[in-house]
MIMAR-180600 format. One record per atom (N, C-alpha, C, O, CB): residue in one letter; x, y, z. Coordinates in steps of 0.02 Angstrom, whole numbers, plus 50000, padded with zeros to 5 digits. Glycine has a CB too. Layout:
BEGIN
AXYZ
...
! end
This chain:
BEGIN
X517985055850151
X517635060550194
X517035057050226
X516675053450192
X517405066750154
X516925058150290
X516385054750326
X515715057750309
X515665063250281
X516505055150401
X515175053950326
X514495056450314
X514365062750354
X514015067250332
X513965051050331
X514665063050415
X514585069050456
X514885075150421
X514605080650422
X514895068150525
X515465074050389
X515795079550353
X515375081650294
X515315087650279
X516495077450330
X515085076750259
X514645078350203
X514055082550227
X513865087450196
X514395071950169
X513765080450285
X513185083950311
X513365091050330
X512965095650319
X512905080250371
X513955091950359
X514175098750378
X514255103050316
X514065108950317
X514845098450416
X514525100150263
X514595103850201
X513915105750172
X513825111150145
X515005099850150
X513445101050177
X512775102350151
X512445108050187
X512105112250157
X512345096050155
X512555108450254
X512255113850292
X512595120450277
X512275125750280
X512285112350367
X513235120250262
X513595126450251
X513675128350179
X513965133650163
X514255126050282
X513425124050134
X513515125350064
X513045130550037
X512675133750075
X513425119050025
X513055131349970
X512635136349938
X511905134449944
X511745128449943
X512825137149866
X511475139349951
X510755138249955
X510425141449897
X510725145449861
X510475140950021
X509795139749886
X509415142649832
X508715143749855
X508545142649913
X509435138049769
X508295146049809
X507595147449825
X507175141249825
X506575141549839
X507315152549777
X507485135549810
X507095129349807
X506885127449878
X507285127649924
X507505123649775
X506255125549886
X506005123749952
X506275116949972
X506465112949930
X505235123649952
X506295115750037
X506535109350061
X506055103850040
X505455104750037
X506595109450138
X506345098050024
X505935092450003
X505665088750064
X506015088250114
X506325087649959
X505055086250061
X504785082350116
X505165075750122
X505485073550075
X504045080950107
X505125072650182
X505475066450193
X505225061250143
X504625060450132
X505365063950265
X505685057750112
X505515052750063
X505565055149991
X505615051149945
X504835050250075
X505545061749981
X505555064349913
X506225063149880
X506255062149819
X505395071849914
X506765063349918
X507425062149889
X507485054949865
X507755053549811
X507975063749940
X507235050249906
X507245043249884
X506835042449820
X507045039149773
X506965038649939
X506245045549818
X505815045049758
X506175047549696
X506135044549643
X505165048849769
X506525053249703
X506885056149646
X507445051549622
X507525050549562
X507175062949665
X507815048749669
X508365044149651
X508095037649622
X508355035149572
X508805042649714
X507565035049652
X507255028949628
X506985029749557
X507075025349515
X506695026749675
X506665035349544
X506395036649477
X506955037149425
X506885034849368
X505975042949476
X507515040149445
X508085040649399
X508345033649383
X508475032049325
X508645044949430
X508435029449433
X508695022749422
X508215018549380
X508435014649338
X508815019249489
X507565019449391
X507065015649352
X507055017849279
X506935013749235
X506375016449383
X507175024249267
X507135026849199
X507785025949160
X507815027049100
X506935034049200
X508325024149196
X508985023249165
X509255016249182
X509735015749219
X509475028849188
X508955011049155
X509155004249174
X509855002249151
X510134997349175
X508664999349147
X510145006049104
X510805004149077
X511375007749111
X511935007749086
X510825005649003
X511255010949169
X511795014349206
X512365009549219
X512255003949241
X511525017249272
X512975011749206
X513555007349217
X514045010049268
X514555006849282
X513905006149152
X513905015949298
X514355018449350
X514005023849391
X513635028049364
X515005021249320
X514125023749456
X513875028849502
X514475031549540
X514905027749562
X513335026049551
X514505038249548
X515075041149583
X514845047049626
X514365050449609
X515615043549533
X515185048049682
X515065053849724
X515615058949709
X516205057449714
X515065051849801
X515405064949689
X515895070049668
X515765076649704
X515195078149722
X515865070949591
X516285080649714
X516195087149744
X515805091749698
X515905091749637
X516885090349761
X515355095549726
X514955100249687
X515305106949680
X515875107849701
X514275101249718
X514955111749650
X514275111049624
X514255107349557
X514715107949516
X513955117949615
X513735103349547
X513645099749484
X513265104049435
X512865108349454
X513275093049496
X513395102949371
X513025106349318
X513075102249254
X513525098049247
X513305113649307
X512615103449209
X512575099449148
X513205099849106
X513355095249068
X511985101649106
X513595105349113
X514195106249074
X514755101449091
X515265101149057
X514435113049082
X514665097549145
X515175092549163
X515215087049111
X515725083649105
X515035089649231
X514675086049073
X514665081149019
X514705084948953
X514295089248939
X514025076649022
X515205083348913
X515305086848850
X515395081948793
X515505075948804
X515905091548854
X515355084348732
X515485080248673
X515005074448667
X514405075248677
X516195077648675
X515275068548652
X514865062648642
X514495060748706
X513945057848703
X515295056848619
X514785062348764
X514465060548827
X513795064148835
X513345061648870
X514915062248885
X513725069848804
X513115073848811
X512635072948752
X512105076048750
X513285081148818
X512825068748704
X512415067948644
X511715065448660
X511225067448628
X512735063248595
X511655061148709
X511005058448727
X510625062748777
X510095060748801
X511075051548755
X510905068548792
X510585073048840
X510865072048910
X511135066748927
X509835071948841
X510815077148950
X511045077049019
X510445078149065
X510095083149059
X511595082449032
X510335073549109
X509765074049155
X510005076849222
X510485074349251
X509425067149166
X509675081949245
X509855085249308
X509285084149358
X508705085849343
X509995092849298
X509445081449417
X508955080149469
X509085084849527
X509615084249559
X508965072749491
X508635089449542
X508735093849600
X508605090149665
X508135086249671
X508275099949595
X509035091449715
X508945088949782
X509035094849829
X509575095949855
X509455083049799
X508495098649841
X508545104749880
X508935103749945
X508865098749979
X507855107249896
X509355108749962
X509415115349930
X509845115549868
X509975120949842
X509685120149980
X510075109849843
X510505109749784
X510075109549721
X509635105249714
X510995103849786
X510215113949674
X509845113949611
X510035108049568
X509635105749526
X509975120449573
X510635105349577
X510855099449541
X511175094649591
X511785094649600
X511355101249484
X510755090549622
X511025085749670
X511295079549636
X511775076449660
X510485083649719
X510995077849579
X511205072049539
X511185073949466
X510725077449444
X510755065849553
X511685071849428
X511655072649356
X511805065849325
X512185061749352
X512165078049331
X511505064649266
X511575058249233
X511645059349159
X511255063049128
X510975053549248
X512135056149129
X512235056349057
X512715050749038
X513125048549078
X512525063349034
X512645048348976
X513095043148950
X513135037148996
X513675034149004
X513785046048938
X512585035449028
X512535029649073
X512945030549137
X513095025649171
X512745023449038
X513125036749153
X513495038249214
X513065042549259
X512695046849236
X514175041749199
X513105041249325
X512745045249374
X513235048449421
X513655045049450
X512225040849413
X513195054949430
X513615058649477
X513165061649531
X512675064949516
X514025064249440
X513345060349593
X512965062849650
X513395067749689
X513965066149708
X512725057049696
X513135073749701
X513515078749739
X513605076249811
X513115074149843
X513155085749738
X514215076349835
X514345073849903
X513955077849955
X513795075250008
X515095074249919
X513785084049940
X513405088049987
X512685085549993
X512355086850043
X513405095349965
X512445082049942
X511755079449943
X511725072549975
X511185070149991
X511475079149872
X512305069349984
X512325062350005
X512005061050073
X511625056250079
X513025059950005
X512145064950126
X511875063150192
X511115062750194
X510845057850219
X512105068150243
X510775067750167
X510045067650169
X509755062650120
X509245059550134
X509765074650154
X510085061750063
X509855056750015
X509925049850045
X509475045750040
X510255057249949
X510485048450077
X510595041950109
X510095040850165
X509835035350173
X511315041450135
X509965045950205
X509485045250259
X508795043550233
X508445039350261
X509455051750301
X508585046850179
X507935045450148
X507905038250123
X507415034750134
X507795050350091
X508435036150088
X508445029450059
X508475024050113
X508165018850107
X509035028650012
X508845025350166
X508875020550221
X508195019950255
X507975014350272
X509405022650272
X507855025650265
X507195025450296
X506695021650252
X506285017850277
X506935032650309
X506735022650187
X506295019050140
X506435011650143
X505965007550141
X506385021750068
X507065009750148
X507255002650150
X507004999450216
X506714994050214
X508015001850144
X507115002750272
X506895000050337
X506144999150337
X505884994050360
X507115004650394
X505785004150312
X505055003850311
X504804998150266
X504364994250286
X504755010450287
X505084997650205
X504864992450159
X505064985550184
X504704980650173
X505154993650089
X505634985050217
X505864978650244
X505394976250299
X505214970350300
X506574979250271
X505204980650344
X504754978750398
X504074976650371
X503774971850394
X504674984550448
X503834980350321
X503184978650291
X503214971950256
X502754967850261
X502974984150241
X503764970650219
X503844964250184
X503874958450232
X503544953350222
X504464964350140
X504284959050285
X504354953650333
X503704952150369
X503544946350382
X504894955250383
X503324957350386
X502684956150420
X502194952450376
X501814948250399
X502384962850443
X502194954150311
X501734950750265
X501964943650252
X501554939150246
X501684954650199
X502614942550246
X502874935850233
X502734931050291
X502694925050280
X503614936150219
X502664933650351
X502484929450408
X501784926650402
X501614921550431
X502554933350473
X501374930250363
X500684927950350
X500584926750276
X500064928450247
X500174933150376
X501104923850245
X501094923050172
X500504918950146
X500264920150091
X501734919950149
X500274914150186
X499744909750163
X499084913450155
X498654911450116
X499654904050212
X499004918950193
X498374922650189
X498454929450155
X497954932550138
X498094923650259
X499064931650145
X499174938250114
X499014938050039
X499214933250005
X499904940650125
X498664943050013
X498524943149941
X499164943549900
X499644946849920
X498064949149924
X499164940049844
X499764939949801
X499954946949777
X500544948649773
X499664935349741
X499444951049762
X499574957749738
X499934961949791
X500384965849775
X498924961249717
X499734961049854
X500064964649908
X500784962449917
X501234966549925
X499674963749974
X500894955849914
X501574953249921
X502014955649864
X502594957349874
X501564945549923
X501734955749803
X502124958049745
X502314965449752
X502874967349737
X501724956949681
X501834969549775
X501974976749782
X502504977949835
X502944982149826
X501324980449801
X502454974349892
X502944975349945
X503634972749925
X504144975649944
X502714971850009
X503644967249888
X504284964649863
X504614969649816
X505224970649818
X504184957949826
X504224972849774
X504484977849729
X504764983849767
X505284986549749
X503944980149679
X504414985949819
X504654991549860
X505314989849893
X505774993949896
X504124993449913
X505364983749919
X505994981649952
X506554981149901
X507124982849916
X505894974949988
X506404978749841
X506914978249789
X507174985149770
X507784986149762
X506634974749727
X506724989949763
X506934996749742
X507325000249798
X507835003349784
X506315000949723
X507084999749859
X507415003249914
X508095000149930
X508565003749946
X506985003249976
X508154993549925
X508804990349936
X509304992149881
X509894992949894
X508734982649941
X509054992849820
X509484994949764
X509785001849778
X510385002949772
X509094995049698
X509355006549798
X509585013349812
X510075013349870
X510595016749867
X508985017949828
X509915009749923
X510355009549982
X511045006749965
X511545009549986
X510045005350038
X511065001449927
X511704998349909
X512125002849865
X512735002949872
X511594991749874
X511815006649821
X512195011249779
X512465017149819
X512995019849802
X511765013749722
X512115019049872
X512345024749911
X512825022849967
X513175027049994
X511745028249941
X512855016449982
X513325014150034
X513915010450004
X514305007350040
X512965009550084
X513995010849939
X514545007349907
X514484999849913
X514994996349914
X515205009549937
X513874997349916
X513754990249921
X513864987349990
X513854981249999
X514184986749873
X513984991650039
X514174989350106
X513564988650151
X513494992250201
X514684994150138
X513124984050135
X512564982450178
X512394975150168
X512024973350121
X511944987050164
X512654970850211
X512544963750204
X511794962150208
X511544957750172
X512924959850258
X511434965650252
X510724964350261
X510324965950198
X509864962350180
X510444968350320
X510504971450165
X510154973250103
X510294968150048
X509834966350010
X510374980250079
X510914965650044
X511064960349995
X510674954050012
X510424950649968
X511824958849994
X510624952450077
X510254946550098
X509514947150080
X509194942250060
X510334945350173
X509244953150087
X508544954350067
X508454952849993
X507974949549973
X508334961550082
X508914955249953
X508864954249881
X508954946849863
X508624944349817
X509394958449844
X509384943349899
X509484936249885
X508844932349901
X508644927949863
X510064933449927
X508514934049957
X507884930749974
X507344932149921
X506984927549901
X507634932950043
X507304938349899
X506814940149847
X506964936349782
X506514933949748
X506814947749834
X507604935849766
X507804932349705
X507624924949708
X507344922249660
X508554933249693
X507794921749763
X507674914549769
X506924913049772
X506714907549753
X508014911849831
X506524917849795
X505804916849799
X505454918749733
X504844917849727
X505514920849856
X505834921249685
X505544922949621
X505224929849617
X504854931249570
X505044918049604
X505374934249666
X505074940849666
X505514946249634
X505264951349612
X504904942949737
X506164945149631
X506624950349608
X506664950549532
X506684945349499
X507324949249638
X506674956649505
X506724957849433
X506144954649394
X506234952449337
X507384955149406
X505564954349425
X504994951249392
X504764955149330
X504454952449285
X504414950549440
X504934961749329
X504744965749271
X505154963949209
X504964965549153
X504834973149286
X505724960449219
X506154958449163
X506054951049144
X506324948749094
X506884959649181
X505654947549184
X505564940349173
X504874938949144
X504384941449171
X505664936349239
X504824935149089
X504164933349062
X503744929749115
X503974924849145
X504244928948999
X503134932249125
X502714929349177
X502114925849145
X501824928149097
X502474934849225
X501944920149175
X501374916349151
X500824916049205
X500294913349193
X501584909349131
X500974918849264
X500464919049317
X500634924749364
X501164927749360
X500444912249355
X500164926249409
X500264931549457
X500784929749509
X501154934049533
X499614933349491
X500824923349527
X501274921149580
X501964919449552
X502014917349495
X500984915049616
X502484920449593
X503154918449571
X503204910849568
X502864907449605
X503694921349618
X503624908349525
X503714901149520
X504274898949566
X504684902949588
X503864899049447
X504284892449582
X504814889849625
X505484889749589
X506004890149622
X504634882849650
X505474889249523
X506094889449484
X506204896549458
X505794899149420
X506064884249425
X506744899549479
X506884906549461
X507144906749389
X507614903049372
X507394909749509
X506854910949348
X507064911649279
X507784914249278
X507984918449319
X506594916449240
X508174911849230
X508874913849224
X508934921349212
X509444924349231
X509214910149167
X508424924449182
X508444931649170
X508514935449235
X508874940549238
X507814933949133
X508174933249287
X508214936649352
X508914936349380
X509164941349407
X507714933549401
X509244930649375
X509934930049398
X510394934649358
X510834937849386
X510174922749393
X510284934849292
X510704939049249
X510624946449268
X511114950149269
X510524938049176
X510004948449281
X509874955449300
X510214957149366
X510484962649374
X509124956849304
X510204952549414
X510514953849478
X511274953949472
X511614957749506
X510304948649530
X511544949749428
X512264949949415
X512464956649384
X513004959249399
X512474944149369
X512044959349340
X512184965949311
X512184971349365
X512604975849364
X511664967649256
X511724970749412
X511704975649466
X512334975049509
X512634980149527
X511074974749509
X512534968949526
X513144967949565
X513754970649528
X514204973449558
X513234960549581
X513754969749462
X514314972349422
X514334979949424
X514864982949426
X514264969849349
X513744983149423
X513704990449429
X514004992649495
X514394997449496
X512974992849423
X513834989349549
X514104991149614
X514854990349615
X515214994649641
X513784986849669
X515114984849587
X515834983649588
X516214988449543
X516774990449559
X515974976549568
X515914990249486
X516244995249443
X516295001949478
X516785005549472
X515864996049376
X515775003549516
X515745010049550
X516155010149614
X516455015149631
X515025011949565
X516165004349649
X516505003949714
X516884997349716
X516644992349741
X515985004449774
X517474997349689
X517864991249679
X518054987749744
X518204981749744
X518484992649641
X518044991249800
X518234988249865
X517624985949904
X517684984749965
X518634993149907
X517054985249872
X516444983149905
X516464975649918
X516214971749878
X515824985049864
X516764973749974
X516864966549988
X516194962949999
X516144956949984
X517304965650049
X515684966350024
X515054963050037
X514684961349973
X514244957049973
X514614967350081
X514854964649918
X514544962949855
X514754955949833
X514354952249804
X514734968149801
X515374954149847
X515624947549829
X515274942049868
X515194936449844
X516374947149840
X515074943649929
X514744938749972
X514064936749944
X513724932549974
X514664941450043
! end
């Protein structure tokens, strides 16, 4: 089903008393979910309505997390390291994540052009924003964004990607990338491929 069809369904689907989210709020909600669930091993787009009862037995033992994406009361649900996204929520969620990625990418590139004078803290913060927004975009596009993968590759080679998982001895990234960062990025690529096996750009 095309994104336009998803959007049409979202406009014609069930509504609730939940107020509309401001631009960017959907990306923030998705980003926070991904950050709080680092062991996610699959993402899927499923027809709604979603509800916590979709996970039963052992799958629900660790609890079921429900993320509202207005007008949907359950736009995303997560349990047992699986994430299900209602297809009706996808168009606006993707638009938010794409906007966040474009904004963070432009900010990162502008600062990198003046890298010699830009404060390290600013470069680190912008690199983190680009890493998070590209992660969200790639998961929502089935890994089909060569530019987003290229952004992550540049961050990785420069020592900025997955810095929260790599032991740091200074504020600045080192010229030699720690193997942990490569391992973390391979895990992310594996997540994309498990979720979207035909994602040819992930292999690139």
